[in-house]
C-alpha positions as CSV (number, residue, x, y, z in Angstrom):
1,M,20.8,22.7,7.3
2,K,20.9,26.5,8.6
3,P,17.6,27.9,9.3
4,Y,16.1,30.6,7.2
5,Y,14.4,33.4,9.0
6,N,12.3,36.3,7.4
7,H,12.5,40.1,7.8
8,L,11.3,40.2,11.5
9,G,13.9,37.1,12.6
10,D,10.6,34.5,12.6
11,Q,12.4,31.4,11.5
12,M,10.5,30.4,8.1
13,A,9.7,26.5,6.8
14,T,11.8,25.1,4.2
15,N,10.6,24.1,1.1
16,F,10.6,20.4,0.0
17,T,9.8,19.0,-3.7
18,L,8.6,15.7,-4.4
19,K,9.2,14.2,-7.6
20,N,8.0,11.2,-9.8
21,I,5.5,10.3,-7.5
22,P,3.7,7.1,-8.5
23,D,-0.3,7.9,-9.1
24,E,-1.4,4.9,-6.9
25,V,0.7,6.6,-3.9
26,Y,-0.4,10.3,-4.9
27,E,-4.1,8.7,-4.8
28,K,-3.6,7.0,-1.5
29,V,-2.1,10.4,-0.2
30,K,-5.0,12.3,-1.5
31,E,-7.5,10.3,0.2
32,R,-6.0,10.1,3.0
33,A,-6.1,14.0,3.4
34,D,-9.6,13.8,2.7
35,R,-10.3,11.6,5.5
36,N,-8.3,14.0,7.8
37,H,-9.7,17.0,6.3
38,R,-6.3,18.4,5.4
39,S,-4.7,19.6,2.2
40,I,-2.5,16.9,0.5
41,N,0.7,19.4,1.8
42,G,-0.5,19.1,5.5
43,E,-1.1,15.1,5.2
44,I,2.5,14.8,3.7
45,I,3.8,16.7,6.5
46,S,1.6,14.8,9.2
47,I,2.9,11.8,7.7
48,L,6.6,12.9,7.7
49,S,6.0,14.3,11.6
50,A,4.7,10.8,12.4
51,A,7.6,8.9,10.9
52,T,10.7,11.0,12.5
53,A,9.2,11.2,15.7
54,P,10.4,9.3,18.7
55,H,8.1,6.0,19.6
56,R,9.3,5.4,22.5
57,I,6.0,4.5,24.7
58,P,6.9,4.8,28.6
59,V,6.9,1.5,30.3
60,D,4.2,2.7,32.7
61,V,2.2,2.8,29.6
62,I,2.9,-0.2,28.3
63,L,2.2,-2.2,31.4
64,A,-1.0,-0.2,32.2
65,R,-2.0,-1.5,28.7
66,A,-1.2,-5.1,29.4
67,R,-3.1,-4.7,32.8
68,A,-6.0,-3.5,31.0
69,L,-6.1,-6.1,28.6
70,R,-5.8,-8.7,31.2
71,E,-8.5,-7.7,33.0
72,R,-10.6,-7.4,29.7
73,T,-9.9,-11.1,29.0
74,R,-9.7,-12.7,32.6
75,G,-12.2,-15.5,32.4
76,H,-12.6,-15.8,28.8
77,L,-9.3,-17.3,27.6
78,T,-9.2,-20.5,29.6
79,D,-7.5,-23.4,28.4
80,D,-10.4,-25.2,27.5
81,F,-11.6,-22.3,25.4
82,I,-8.1,-22.4,23.3
83,N,-8.0,-25.6,22.6
84,Q,-11.7,-25.7,21.5
85,A,-10.6,-22.8,19.3
86,K,-7.5,-24.8,18.2
87,R,-9.7,-27.6,17.1
88,E,-12.5,-25.8,15.5
89,G,-10.3,-22.9,13.8
90,R,-10.1,-19.5,15.1
91,P,-13.1,-16.9,15.2
């Protein structure tokens, strides 16, 4: 789709119309917009932006998260602890 430009040459936003939105979906978007201090339109733009953004997490970030998790659980997740949790039901 070709972008639109105003009389100053600035690119203008494209309008998008949603129809037949179920009431429960509208209410959830409205609640989410309130929580995030946004208009409903702003919340829908945020949702669409997140849904269409690339979700690739760099490998070094994944490894750093794994190392941090391993460090936080070091000494706590022993075989005895896991076996006891299986016998008693998970906490």
